[in-house]
C-alpha positions, -999 to +999 in steps of 0.1 A: -320+933+575-351+911+573-344+874+576-344+855+543-371+831+538-363+796+527-384+782+499-410+757+511-397+725+497-427+705+509-452+725+488-444+708+455-450+672+467-480+683+487-495+701+456-488+671+435-505+648+460-535+671+462-538+672+425-536+634+422-563+631+449-586+654+430-579+636+397-588+602+413-620+617+428-630+629+393-624+594+379-644+578+407-673+603+404-679+634+425-707+619+445-692+584+449-675+576+482-641+559+478-637+521+484-608+514+507-581+492+494-576+462+518-548+437+519-567+410+501-573+433+471-537+445+473-524+409+472-545+403+441-532+434+425-497+424+432-504+390+416-513+407+383-490+438+381-495+442+344-533+450+347-535+488+345-573+487+347-573+472+382-544+495+393-563+527+384-597+514+397-582+504+430-562+535+432-592+557+426-613+537+452-639+525+426-662+498+439-656+471+413-686+450+423-710+479+417-691+487+385-694+451+372-732+451+378-735+484+360-716+470+330-740+440+329-715+414+341-722+409+378-699+386+396-705+362+425-671+372+440-672+379+477-679+364+511-713+352+524-730+370+553-728+338+574-690+337+569-688+373+581-708+365+612-689+334+620-656+352+615-665+381+637-678+358+665-646+338+664-624+369+664-643+383+694-637+350+713-600+350+705-595+387+717-617+383+748-603+392+782-578+417+769-564+392+743-551+368+770-557+337+748-541+353+718-511+364+737-508+329+751-508+314+716-481+339+704-459+330+734-464+293+728-459+292+690-434+321+684-416+333+715-415+305+741-383+318+755-398+351+767-416+356+799-452+343+799-478+371+793-494+376+827-514+405+813-509+424+781-516+461+773-542+470+747-538+506+738-566+528+724-560+534+686-590+556+680-585+588+659-602+609+633-597+599+597-573+573+582-543+596+585-550+601+622-554+564+629-522+557+610-503+582+631-519+569+663-508+533+654-473+544+648-472+562+681-486+531+699-460+508+683-432+532+694-444+534+729-450+496+732-415+489+719-400+512+745-421+497+773-407+462+768-438+442+776-465+422+759-488+446+739-517+438+717-528+463+690-563+455+680-571+464+644-543+489+639-542+510+607-511+509+585-502+528+553-485+514+523-476+533+492-489+514+461-482+528+426-477+563+440-509+563+460-513+555+497-533+524+507-546+520+542-545+485+556-560+471+588-546+438+601-566+417+626-539+423+653-502+431+658-484+419+689-453+436+703-430+412+721-411+420+753-379+420+732-392+447+709-402+425+679-435+429+660-456+400+648-487+401+625-516+380+637-541+368+611-574+354+624-595+332+600-627+313+604-618+282+584-610+252+606-577+236+613-582+198+613-556+177+631-531+206+630-535+213+593-558+235+572-568+239+535-536+247+516-552+272+492-568+291+521-535+291+541-517+304+510-542+332+505-538+341+542-500+341+539-501+365+509-525+388+528-502+387+558-472+395+537-488+428+527-492+437+564-455+428+571-444+451+543-465+480+557-450+473+592-415+474+578-421+509+566-433+520+600-403+503+617-379+520+592-389+554+606-378+545+642-343+546+656-333+520+663-356+501+639-374+472+657-375+437+641-406+429+621-409+391+622-415+373+589-432+345+607-469+354+613-494+336+635-524+321+618-553+316+643-581+292+633-609+272+650-597+238+662-613+209+644-651+215+643-653+235+675-650+273+682-619+269+703-589+288+689-557+271+678-527+286+660-498+278+636-467+297+627-465+306+589-433+317+573-441+345+548-406+354+536-412+341+501-446+359+499-430+391+511-402+391+485-427+382+457-452+409+467-424+435+471-411+428+436-446+428+421-455+461+438-423+477+424-434+467+389-468+484+392-472+515+370-478+546+389-514+556+392-506+591+382-491+580+349-521+559+341-545+587+349-526+612+327-529+588+298-567+586+300-589+608+277-602+640+292-635+636+310-631+598+317-653+588+347-661+554+362-693+564+380-719+536+379-746+562+373-734+568+337-751+552+307-740+517+299-723+527+266-704+556+281-693+535+311-682+507+289-661+531+268-645+545+299-636+511+312-622+499+279-600+530+276-578+514+302-560+482+290-565+451+311-545+419+314-570+391+320-560+356+331-581+327+344-568+334+379-587+367+379-620+348+384-610+341+420-597+376+428-614+404+408-650+415+405-645+425+369-633+391+358-664+382+339-664+414+320-627+412+311-630+375+301-658+383+277-638+410+259-606+388+260-624+360+243-640+383+218-605+396+208-591+361+207-564+368+232-544+337+242-540+351+277-576+339+284-563+303+280-537+307+308-505+326+316-483+296+311-496+291+275-492+328+268-456+327+280-448+298+256-463+314+226-440+344+226-450+372+202-482+353+191-508+371+212-541+360+195-556+327+186-558+338+150-520+344+149-514+310+164-535+291+139-521+311+110-485+303+121-494+266+127-508+262+092-478+279+075-495+311+064-475+335+086-445+334+109-408+329+107-400+292+100-368+295+120-387+307+151-388+278+176-424+286+186-436+286+150-416+254+143-432+236+172-467+247+162-463+235+127-449+202+139-479+198+162-503+206+133-486+180+111-489+153+138-526+162+143-533+159+105-515+125+104-536+113+134-568+124+118-559+108+085-552+073+100-578+047+090-601+035+117-596-001+131-615-031+115-651-035+123-659-057+152-628-051+172-635-035+206-613-021+233-580-031+218-591-068+211-583-084+178-612-099+160-602-126+134-637-133+121-645-096+116-626-095+083-646-124+068-668-115+038-704-107+046-717-134+023-701-162+043-722-176+071-708-170+106-706-201+129-731-201+158-716-194+192-705-224+211-728-236+238-715-231+273-691-202+265-695-175+290-681-139+295-648-138+275-644-176+278-632-195+247-651-227+240-632-249+215-651-282+216-684-269+228-672-280+264-707-292+270-705-329+258-704-343+294-729-318+308-761-335+320-795-320+311-811-295+335-836-319+351-808-344+359-786-316+374-814-306+397-819-342+409-782-345+416-780-313+437-811-324+458-794-358+465-762-342+475-779-318+499-798-346+516-766-366+521-751-337+542-753-339+580-780-315+594-770-290+620-776-301+656-779-338+647-750-362+653-765-391+636-797-410+628-823-410+655 
């Protein structure tokens, strides 16, 4: 009796993944190479999970900077060539000599109780393709954990599933401790002055490192027993104005929880792609009208914060302002206005034309409109009064002559009697000052000669 064949249960997911990969290639353009999704873009995507436009463009690997230029709204978003060169030179200095200085900083800041790193291991992570590099990184992590020594993984490649599509991430370094724990190391070129750095830049680095920590946790979950992934990362920066490295421990537990929650809210890329019209393509070689129609077929959620994180921010801002969306004024204002999503709806509700009077938002808008109308209807202060001062003579009729200013009155000084009755004439005052100076003893003379 021939042996019965079990159905291949892996064929359905593999077929679905292949079909999704083909669909994303069609959206990107047949001749357009994919743009890899890095941790910085992933952190920005997690900060705005309601934007389907960015989700499908990042999932398809579309170069948004080139797309923005093709749409006629180029952005200045990016990093200068000088910053790239400085960052690469500083990173090479930190990782020199087998990462001895980097391992010393990790031991000093994060694991002082472990044995000092006399010489760490730096495994070779080279492989073919992103899938090969990801598998090689997972193997190196497993071997380093079992070895029980200091190990430095230079630019490992990690995979993180985002909206149903894999994203390949490349941290600066990952250190395996002798106890088996894993630590993410983020190397930045901005200086750390007197032990502290720019808060905005540190926050961006923390959000970026949190993405790496989440990807490492997925790798650790496949090992038995699962090693500990530290939620305290090491931020390495130049010390003061030199090129010497210094480091600081950064707790990213809050960033990890926020990023994990936001990534779970992302709509699956497959669902967004299925909802697009047939033949939609984001290739920058298309005519401007056709490319604009393709981009506008995907809804976007613009906010002012997009200007610092997305290359399509200028394009989305122009369309958001043209539609009168209140989101372009800020997310906090959008949250307070409730169901009123456009500026036209807000003004109509404030003036009493539309809206439910019992709605607290509508009631607040109408109250604010009433106060504004009352403020504009208030008569202006009397002529002649300035900066809150009260002018008593300003109310006098214009046909009555005004008294001349008193002599001797200065800046804001009040002169009631003229205050100049006992003041000598100018010639007499000059003579008095000359006489007084001549009566003073001269320096270096004790008396008459």
